[in-house]
C-alpha positions in Angstrom: 11.5 21.8 3.4 10.2 18.5 5.5 10.3 15.4 3.9 6.5 13.9 4.0 6.1 11.5 6.6 6.1 7.8 5.7 3.5 6.2 6.3 4.0 3.2 9.1 3.3 -0.7 7.7 0.3 -2.1 9.1 0.2 -5.7 10.9 -3.0 -7.8 11.8 -2.0 -9.8 14.4 -3.7 -12.8 16.4 -1.1 -13.1 19.7 -1.5 -13.8 23.4 -1.9 -10.9 25.6 1.6 -11.1 26.7 3.1 -11.0 23.8 0.6 -7.7 22.0 3.0 -5.3 24.8 5.7 -6.8 23.5 5.0 -6.7 19.7 4.4 -3.2 20.0 7.3 -2.4 22.1 9.4 -3.6 19.3 7.7 -1.8 16.6 8.8 1.3 18.3 6.7 3.5 15.7 8.2 1.8 12.7 4.9 -0.4 12.5 1.6 -0.1 13.5 -0.3 -3.7 15.0 -3.9 -4.0 14.9 -4.7 -7.0 17.3 -7.4 -9.2 17.2 -8.5 -12.1 19.0 -8.9 -14.8 16.3 -7.7 -15.8 12.7 -11.5 -14.8 11.3 -10.8 -11.2 12.9 -7.6 -10.8 11.4 -8.5 -11.3 8.1 -11.6 -9.1 8.4 -8.9 -6.5 9.0 -7.4 -7.6 6.0 -10.5 -7.3 3.8 -11.2 -4.0 5.1 -7.7 -2.0 4.8 -4.2 -2.0 3.4 -2.1 -4.4 6.0 1.5 -5.2 5.0 1.8 -8.9 6.8 -0.2 -10.8 9.4 1.6 -11.9 12.7 0.3 -14.7 14.5 1.6 -16.6 17.5 2.2 -20.2 17.6 1.0 -20.4 21.3 -2.3 -18.8 20.1 -2.7 -20.0 16.9 -2.4 -24.0 17.2 -3.8 -27.2 15.5 -7.2 -25.8 15.6 -6.8 -22.8 14.0 -4.7 -24.4 11.0 -7.7 -24.6 8.7 -8.4 -21.0 9.5 -4.5 -19.8 8.8 -4.6 -22.3 5.5 -7.8 -19.9 4.6 -5.8 -16.4 5.2 -2.7 -17.6 3.2 -4.7 -18.9 0.4 -7.1 -15.7 0.0 -4.1 -13.4 0.5 -1.3 -15.2 -1.4 0.5 -12.1 -1.4 0.3 -11.1 1.6 3.5 -12.3 4.1 2.3 -14.5 7.0 4.7 -14.8 10.0 4.9 -17.1 12.8 5.8 -15.5 16.4 7.3 -17.8 18.8 8.1 -16.2 22.2 8.8 -19.7 24.4 9.9 -23.2 23.5 7.8 -26.1 24.7 6.3 -29.3 22.6 3.4 -27.5 22.2 4.9 -24.7 20.6 6.8 -26.9 18.1 3.9 -29.1 17.3 1.6 -25.8 16.3 4.8 -24.4 14.4 4.4 -27.7 12.4 0.8 -27.3 11.5 1.1 -23.7 10.9 4.0 -24.6 8.1 1.9 -27.1 6.7 -0.9 -24.4 6.2 1.2 -22.2 4.3 3.2 -19.7 7.1 6.7 -20.1 5.5 8.2 -17.1 8.1 9.1 -17.8 11.5 10.7 -15.9 14.2 12.0 -17.0 17.5 12.1 -14.1 19.6 13.9 -16.4 22.3 16.8 -15.3 20.7 19.0 -12.3 21.1 18.4 -11.4 17.5 14.9 -12.1 17.1 13.1 -8.9 18.2 15.2 -7.0 15.7 14.7 -9.5 13.4 11.2 -9.6 13.6 11.2 -5.5 13.0 13.1 -5.9 10.0 10.6 -8.5 8.7 7.3 -6.5 9.6 8.7 -3.2 8.0 9.8 -4.4 4.6 7.1 -5.5 2.9 5.0 -2.4 3.5 7.3 -0.5 0.6 6.0 -3.4 -2.3 3.0 -1.7 -3.6 4.5 1.5 -4.0 7.6 0.0 -5.3 5.9 -2.0 -8.0 4.4 1.5 -9.2 7.6 3.7 -8.5 10.1 1.5 -10.0 8.6 1.4 -13.5 7.5 5.0 -13.5 10.8 6.5 -12.8 13.0 4.1 -15.1 10.7 6.1 -17.7 11.9 9.5 -16.2 15.6 9.3 -16.4 17.1 12.9 -15.1 14.1 13.9 -13.1 15.2 16.7 -10.6 15.2 15.8 -6.8 11.9 17.8 -5.8 9.7 16.0 -8.6 11.5 12.8 -7.5 10.5 13.5 -3.8 6.8 14.3 -4.9 6.2 11.7 -6.9 7.6 9.0 -4.3 5.1 11.0 -1.7 2.1 11.0 -4.1 2.7 7.0 -4.9 3.4 6.4 -1.2 0.4 8.3 0.2 -1.9 7.7 -2.2 -4.1 4.7 -1.1 -5.3 6.5 2.2 -5.1 9.9 0.3 -8.5 11.0 -1.5 -7.6 14.3 -2.3 -4.6 16.7 -3.6 -4.8 18.6 -0.4 -3.4 16.1 2.0 -0.7 15.9 -0.5 0.0 19.4 -0.3 -0.1 19.8 3.5 2.7 17.0 3.6 4.9 19.6 1.9 3.4 22.7 3.6 2.3 24.0 0.1 -1.2 25.3 -0.3 -3.0 23.2 -3.0 -3.8 26.2 -5.4 -0.2 26.8 -5.5 0.5 23.3 -6.3 -2.1 23.2 -9.0 -1.0 26.5 -10.3 2.7 24.7 -10.8 1.3 21.9 -12.3 -0.7 23.7 -14.7 2.3 26.1 -15.7 4.6 23.3 -16.4 2.0 22.1 -19.0 1.1 18.8 -17.1 -1.9 17.0 -16.3 -3.3 18.2 -12.8 -2.1 16.8 -9.4 -5.5 15.9 -9.1 -5.5 13.6 -12.0 -2.2 11.6 -11.4 -3.6 11.1 -7.8 -6.7 9.4 -9.4 -4.7 7.7 -11.9 -2.2 6.3 -8.9 -5.1 5.1 -7.1 -6.4 3.0 -9.8 -3.4 1.4 -10.0 -3.6 0.0 -6.4 -7.0 -0.7 -7.3 -5.5 -3.0 -10.0 -3.3 -4.4 -7.4 -6.0 -5.2 -5.1 -7.9 -7.0 -7.4 -5.1 -9.3 -8.1 -6.6 -11.0 -5.2 -9.3 -13.0 -5.9 -10.7 -13.2 -2.2 -11.2 -9.1 -2.1 -14.7 -7.7 -3.4 -15.2 -4.2 -4.6 -16.4 -3.5 -1.4 -13.1 -4.8 0.2 -11.1 -2.7 -2.3 -13.2 0.4 -1.9 -12.5 0.3 2.2 -8.9 0.0 1.5 -9.0 3.1 -1.0 -10.7 5.1 1.9 -13.8 5.4 -0.5 -17.0 6.5 1.4 -18.9 3.0 -0.5 -18.2 0.5 -3.0 -20.7 2.8 -5.2 -17.8 5.9 -4.7 -15.4 3.6 -6.2 -17.7 2.3 -8.9 -18.3 6.1 -10.1 -14.7 7.0 -9.4 -13.5 4.0 -12.0 -16.4 5.2 -14.3 -15.7 8.6 -14.7 -12.2 7.8 -15.1 -12.6 4.9 -17.8 -16.2 4.8 -18.7 -16.3 1.2 -17.3 -17.7 -0.5 -14.1 -15.4 -2.1 -11.3 -15.9 -5.4 -12.7 -15.0 -4.5 -16.0 -11.8 -3.0 -14.9 -10.6 -6.0 -13.0 -11.2 -8.1 -15.7 -9.6 -6.2 -18.5 -7.1 -4.1 -16.4 -4.9 -6.6 -14.5 -1.8 -4.6 -12.9 0.7 -5.0 -15.4 -2.0 -3.7 -18.2 -3.0 -0.8 -15.8 0.4 -0.1 -15.3 1.8 0.3 -18.9 -1.3 2.2 -19.7 -0.4 4.9 -16.6 2.9 5.1 -18.1 1.7 5.4 -21.7 -0.8 7.7 -21.2 0.1 9.9 -18.1 4.3 9.7 -17.9 5.7 9.3 -21.4 4.0 12.4 -23.3 5.1 14.6 -20.6 8.7 13.4 -19.9 10.1 16.4 -20.9 7.7 18.4 -19.0 8.7 16.4 -15.9 12.4 16.5 -16.8 12.2 20.4 -16.0 9.5 20.6 -13.5 9.9 21.7 -9.6 6.8 20.9 -7.9 7.9 22.1 -4.4 10.4 24.6 -5.5 10.1 27.8 -7.2 7.1 28.9 -9.4 7.0 27.3 -12.9 7.7 29.8 -15.9 3.8 31.1 -17.0 2.6 28.9 -19.9 -1.0 27.8 -21.5 -3.1 25.5 -19.3 -3.1 22.1 -21.0 -6.5 20.1 -20.3 -6.3 16.7 -18.1 -5.5 13.6 -20.0 -7.7 10.6 -20.3 -6.8 7.9 -17.8 
C-alpha cells in the first residue's frame, strides 16, 4: 500500500530574477517557492496560505526595505526568515546588516560549496513544526499504536490544513471513503470526519497565535470557501464564534481538550485499530464525540 504523498514546504521569496531559477533547482521538489516582487507581496502570500519560511535576497531587499522586513518578522514571529547571499560585495554586506537588525536571524551564503545544500535543509525542516506540535503529544497518549494506525494518524495531521474532507485522506491510501468510515464505525471510534474536523481546529488555534492573522487569513489558510464558512465550522463544533475561539482556546488549551475528548476515551480502540488493513470486527456504531 503506497505511503501518503508528503506535502512539500511552501516558501515565499523576494529574490533577484537570476536567483529564482537557482533556488527552484536547489529545491528539487523538496519545497515549493512562491516568488514575489516585494516584501509586502510576500507578506500577502503568508496571510493567504500556510507558508513555512520566507526567503529574501540581500541583493533585492536592502536598506530601503528594512522597515518592511521588520514588519513581516514582527507580524509572524514563528515564521523563519532567511536571507540569501549569492554574491559578495560591499553593498550586500551593508544590506545584510540591515536585514539582521530587522530580525532576520538566518543567513545562507550560496557562494560557498555547501551553501545550496544548507539552504535546502534549512527550508525543508520548518515544514514539520506545525504538524509535530500536534502529533507529538497525541502519539504520547497512544503508546503501542499499530503501525498502520500510526501512519494514518500522521497522514491525517499532516494533510489536515489543506484537506477539508475525508475523501482526500482516503484517496491517499487508495481506500474508498465508505470503507474507511465503516472501519471507524466498527472500531467504535468517532468518525474519521470528526477527527479531521478536530485536527483542523487545532491548526486554526495555531494560526490564531499570530496576532497579524485575521479570521479571513485563517480561513484562506484552511482552504475554507469564506470567513463565514470557517465561522459556521467553529460554531457547529463548539457553539462559539471565531473570536471567542481565539480567546478561549489558545493552542495548548485546544490541544489538551482534543486529547481529553478525542483520544483518551478511545485509547484502547486505537491500540486495536487497523484503518488501512483488514476490516474491523463488527460492532455497534457510536455517536461522534463532541469536540
